[in-house]
C-alpha positions in Angstrom: 0.0 0.0 0.0 1.1 3.6 -0.7 -0.3 6.3 1.5 0.3 10.1 1.4 1.1 10.9 5.1 0.6 14.6 4.5 -3.1 14.4 3.6 -3.8 10.8 4.8 -4.9 9.7 1.3 -4.3 6.1 0.1 -2.7 6.2 -3.4 -2.6 2.5 -4.2 -3.5 -0.7 -2.5 -1.9 -3.1 -5.0 1.8 -2.3 -5.2 4.7 -4.2 -6.9 8.2 -3.4 -5.9 10.8 -3.2 -8.6 14.2 -3.3 -7.0 16.2 -5.7 -9.2 17.8 -5.0 -12.5 15.3 -7.1 -14.5 12.2 -5.7 -12.8 13.4 -2.1 -13.2 14.3 -2.7 -16.8 10.9 -4.3 -17.7 8.8 -1.8 -15.8 5.5 -1.3 -17.7 6.7 -2.2 -21.2 4.3 -4.4 -23.1 1.9 -4.5 -20.1 -1.8 -3.6 -19.8 -2.8 -0.2 -18.3 -2.8 0.1 -14.5 -6.0 0.2 -12.5 -6.5 3.2 -10.2 -5.4 1.2 -7.2 -2.3 -0.3 -8.8 1.3 1.1 -8.7 4.9 0.1 -9.3 7.6 1.3 -6.9 11.1 1.5 -8.3 14.0 1.5 -5.8 17.4 2.8 -6.7 20.6 2.4 -4.5 20.8 6.1 -3.8 19.5 9.5 -4.8 20.2 10.5 -8.4 18.6 12.3 -11.3 20.0 10.1 -14.1 19.2 6.7 -12.4 15.7 7.9 -11.6 15.0 8.8 -15.2 12.5 6.8 -17.2 11.5 6.2 -20.8 8.1 5.4 -22.2 9.1 3.2 -25.1 6.7 0.3 -25.6 4.4 1.6 -22.9 1.1 2.2 -24.6 -0.8 4.3 -22.1 -0.1 7.5 -20.0 1.1 7.1 -16.4 1.7 9.2 -13.4 5.3 9.3 -12.2 6.1 10.5 -8.7 9.7 10.8 -7.7 10.8 10.6 -4.0 14.0 11.3 -2.2 15.6 8.9 0.4 13.1 10.1 3.1 10.2 9.4 0.7 9.4 13.1 0.3 8.0 14.0 -3.2 10.6 15.9 -5.2 8.8 15.9 -8.5 5.9 14.5 -10.5 4.9 14.2 -14.1 2.3 12.8 -16.5 4.4 10.4 -18.7 3.0 9.9 -22.2 3.5 6.8 -24.4 6.7 6.5 -26.5 8.4 9.6 -25.1 12.1 9.1 -24.7 12.9 10.7 -21.4 11.4 11.9 -18.1 13.6 12.8 -15.2 13.0 14.5 -11.8 14.2 18.0 -11.2 15.9 17.0 -8.0 17.7 13.7 -7.1 15.4 10.8 -6.3 15.9 7.3 -4.8 12.3 6.0 -5.4 9.8 6.6 -8.1 6.2 5.5 -8.3 4.5 4.7 -11.6 0.7 4.5 -11.4 -2.6 5.6 -12.8 -2.7 9.3 -14.0 -5.2 10.1 -11.2 -2.4 9.8 -8.7 -1.1 13.2 -9.8 -4.1 14.9 -8.2 -3.4 13.3 -4.8 0.2 14.4 -4.3 2.2 17.7 -4.2 5.9 18.4 -4.0 6.9 18.2 -0.4 4.4 15.5 0.6 5.7 12.5 2.4 4.6 9.0 1.3 4.6 5.7 3.2 5.2 2.6 1.2 4.2 -0.7 2.8 
């Protein structure tokens, strides 16, 4: 589950953790669109702009991307559109959440998220 601790809003109840090379590389490529209560959480070894960057090649639907620092505070967010080559956070991030586009309405920069 992912919860926004700042406004006590549940963002997703079905969460897949992507913390290996293969799960991070596969991501949402060639998958079906996410339901509103589904999300993927990507975990990097440390905070970085370049390692937290994503591409949307072979992702056939728009997604919300929420980047978090090591303390799980939101540092940036974006609506990622299909087949775009590059999205990166404005500040270094260690975690990023990919989910249904409606997630963008539920978080703001500076919010703190809890990932269970």
